[in-house]
Each structure stands twice: as structure tokens, then as C-alpha cells.
N, C-alpha and C positions, 0 to 999 in steps of 0.2 A: 478142195475136197474132192476126192475121187469116189465114184459110185461103182460098185461091182456091176458088170453087165452094161455099163454106160460109160460115157467119157466125162472128164472133169469140166464143169461149167466155168466160164471165166468170171472173175469177180464182178459183182453187180449185175450179172445177167439173170434172166428168168429161166428156170430149168423146168421143162415139161417132158412128158412122155406120152406115147400113143401107140396104136397098132393099125396096120392095114388088115382089117378084118375081112376074112373070106369064107366062102362056103361053096358047096356044090348045089346047084339049083335043084329044088325039089321036083321041078317039072321035067328037066332033061339032063341033069347032071353036069351042065356047063358051069364053069367057074364064074362066081359073082363076088363083087367087092361091095362092102357096105360103106356108104358115105352118109355123113350127118349134116343137117342144115341148122346153122346157128342164126336165129332171127336177129340177135343183137348186131351181128356183122353182115347179115344177109349173104352168107357164103356157104359153100359146100366144101367139106374137108373130111379127113380121116379123123376118127375119134381120138382125142388127146386132151391133156390138161396138165396143170401145174402140179408139181410134187408137193405133198404136205411135208411138214417139218420132219426131217430124218427118214423120210420114205425113200425106199429104193426105186430107181426108175422103172424096172419091170413090174413091180407091185403097183406103182402108179398107173402104168399103161393098162394093166388088167382091170384095175378099179375104174378107170375112165371109160373103158369099153362097156363095162356093166352099167355104169351111171348114164352114159350117153345113148346106148343102143338097147339096153335091157337084156343083152346076151352075155352069157358066160363065154369064155374063150380059152383055147389052148394055145399059149404062145409058142412060137417056133424060132426060126432064124432071126438074127439081128438084121435090121435094114439100115440104110444110111441115116446118120444124124443130120438134121437140118439146122442151120444157123441163119438167123435173119433178124431184122429190127422189127419190134412190135411196139407201137406207140413210143418210138424213140429209144427204146431199151433193147440191148442185145438179148436174143432169145435162142435157146438151144432146145431142140426137141429130139429125144431118142425114140426110135421106132423099132417095132418087131412085127414080123408076120404073125398072124394069129388066126387059127381056125375057129369059126363060130360054133358054139355049143348051144344048149337049150336057152330059151328066153323069149321074152315078148316085149316089144317096144311100147313105151308109154310116153306121149309128148310131155315136154316140160318147158319152163321158161328158157332154159339153156339150149335145148335141142327140140325143135318142133316137128321135124320130119327125118326119116331115114330112107335111103333108097338103095336097093340091091341091084347092081348093074354089072354087065359084062365088062371086062377090062377096058376095051376101047371107049365104051360109053362113059365109064367112070373117069377115064383120063379127060374126056371132053367136058364132063360136068364139074370137075374140080375147079374152084375159083382161082386158086393161086398156082401159077405154073410150077413153083418149087415142089408142090405136092404130086405132080404128075410123074416125076422120076421114081417115086415110091411104088407106083403101079408096075413100072418096068422092073424094079428091084424084086417085087413080089413074084412076078412071072419068072424071073431068073432063079430065085431060090426054090420055086416049085417045079423048075425045069420045064417051063412052058414057053420060054422066050426063044 
């Protein structure tokens, strides 16, 4: 099955989508990236989640940003799709750059903390090395690399 705006997942794989959520700092206008902390895995990552039945990847990415960070967002450029094994199953995650809009974070069982960090600090905080390339991809599409 092919998803517009995304790539076709392989048979039996988990298909998810997310965003590298960014904003300009209210204090000094510097670029900040939002990372979420998932207590179940004790990791820091970009907001993402599995697609619901017949949901388009971009719609899922925007929904996941709102659910996990409390922020609305304006999606922009496509970023690289990540492929990896999660609990022994192939997983594909489609990503977009997304500018944060209004909203307010409320902790939940799924995400208990968010952190807005400068790109270098975000790269260092990310738990999985595969997620770090998305910071560089964001900087590239924003013409800051």
C-alpha cells in the first residue's frame, strides 16, 4: 500500500509518522527543537506514533505532535524516513519538519516531559543515534546548516 506524502511500508512492518517540531525561542529568537520523554522506554525522541487504520502519514504525524506535546503545528518539508527494528519487527517512520503553533504541554502516561533545546543540545539529548540525523535534516531544510 502506498501512502501519499510517504513511502510504502514493507509487508508486516509497523508504520509510524512524526515531526521534528521546532520554534523560535521566545527569549532570544534562536531555533529550538522539541523532544519528548517516554517513561515506558526512558528515552528522548521526536514526537511520533503509529498510523491508525487508513490514516495518512502526514495526518498521523500532526496528530501525534498534538497528542504528545500539546502543540498544534504547521508541517513543512519532508525529512528522511527511518527504517529500523522495534521489538523484533521492521518499523518505518516518516518524518516532516513542523513549526510549533499554539498549545500547552500536559504530562501523560505516554509522554511525561518535553524539552525545547537548541539543535546541538537536542542532538546530544536524543537517545537513539538514528534520530540525530533528523536534526541535521531540519537545519538543512531551514537553510541553517
